[in-house]
C-alpha positions in Angstrom: 73.3 158.2 122.7 75.6 161.2 123.0 77.7 159.3 125.6 78.6 156.6 123.2 79.5 159.2 120.3 81.7 161.1 122.8 83.7 158.0 123.8 87.1 158.0 121.9 87.9 155.1 119.9 90.9 153.1 121.4 94.2 153.2 119.6 95.5 149.7 118.5 98.1 148.3 120.9 101.3 147.1 119.7 101.5 143.3 119.0 104.1 141.0 120.2 107.7 141.3 119.1 107.9 139.7 115.7 111.2 137.9 116.5 109.3 136.0 119.2 106.3 134.8 116.9 107.9 134.1 113.6 109.3 130.6 113.1 112.8 131.8 112.2 115.5 129.5 110.8 114.5 126.5 112.9 111.0 126.5 111.5 112.4 126.8 108.0 114.8 123.8 108.6 112.0 121.6 110.2 109.7 122.4 107.0 112.5 121.8 104.6 113.4 118.4 106.3 109.7 117.4 106.1 109.5 118.4 102.3 112.6 116.2 101.6 111.2 113.2 103.6 107.8 113.5 101.9 109.4 113.8 98.5 111.6 110.7 99.1 108.5 108.7 100.4 106.5 109.7 97.2 109.4 108.5 94.9 109.5 105.2 96.9 105.9 104.7 96.6 105.9 105.5 92.8 108.8 103.0 92.3 106.9 100.2 94.2 103.6 100.9 92.3 105.5 100.7 89.1 107.1 97.4 89.9 103.9 96.0 91.0 102.3 97.0 87.6 105.3 95.5 85.6 105.0 92.3 87.6 101.3 92.0 86.9 101.9 92.6 83.2 104.6 90.0 83.1 102.3 87.5 85.0 99.6 88.2 82.5 101.9 87.6 79.5 103.2 84.4 81.1 99.7 83.2 81.7 98.7 83.9 78.2 101.7 82.0 76.8 100.8 79.1 79.1 97.3 79.0 78.0 98.4 79.1 74.4 100.8 76.2 74.9 98.1 74.2 76.6 95.7 75.0 73.7 98.3 74.0 71.1 99.2 70.9 73.0 95.5 69.9 73.1 95.1 70.5 69.3 98.0 68.2 68.6 97.0 65.5 70.8 93.4 65.3 69.5 90.4 64.5 71.7 90.9 62.5 74.7 88.8 59.5 75.4 86.9 59.6 78.7 88.3 57.1 81.2 85.5 55.5 83.0 87.7 54.4 85.8 88.5 58.0 86.9 92.1 57.4 86.9 92.9 60.8 85.7 96.0 62.3 87.4 95.4 65.3 89.8 97.1 68.3 88.4 100.6 68.9 89.9 100.5 65.9 92.4 101.1 62.9 90.2 98.6 61.0 92.0 95.4 59.4 90.4 91.9 60.0 91.4 91.1 56.2 91.6 93.5 55.4 94.5 
């Protein structure tokens, strides 16, 4: 036990030269360029998300207007009589079902 107590503690050795292990100007430049690139990507992504949201809102408004126009057109035409022959035109094709 006395042998361990008598052993002197080693002094800390000098570390590596700080100019070798620090990133320096090159490291700063790389990080600065990465920050600029990420900021530009974030701004572009936000612009695209905003445009997508505006398009969705515009499409919803157009769909609502179209549904309202169809509803008002049906009210002015009155009830349609059922056609037993099934000659109703297909939507958007101009063809009839009976053909």
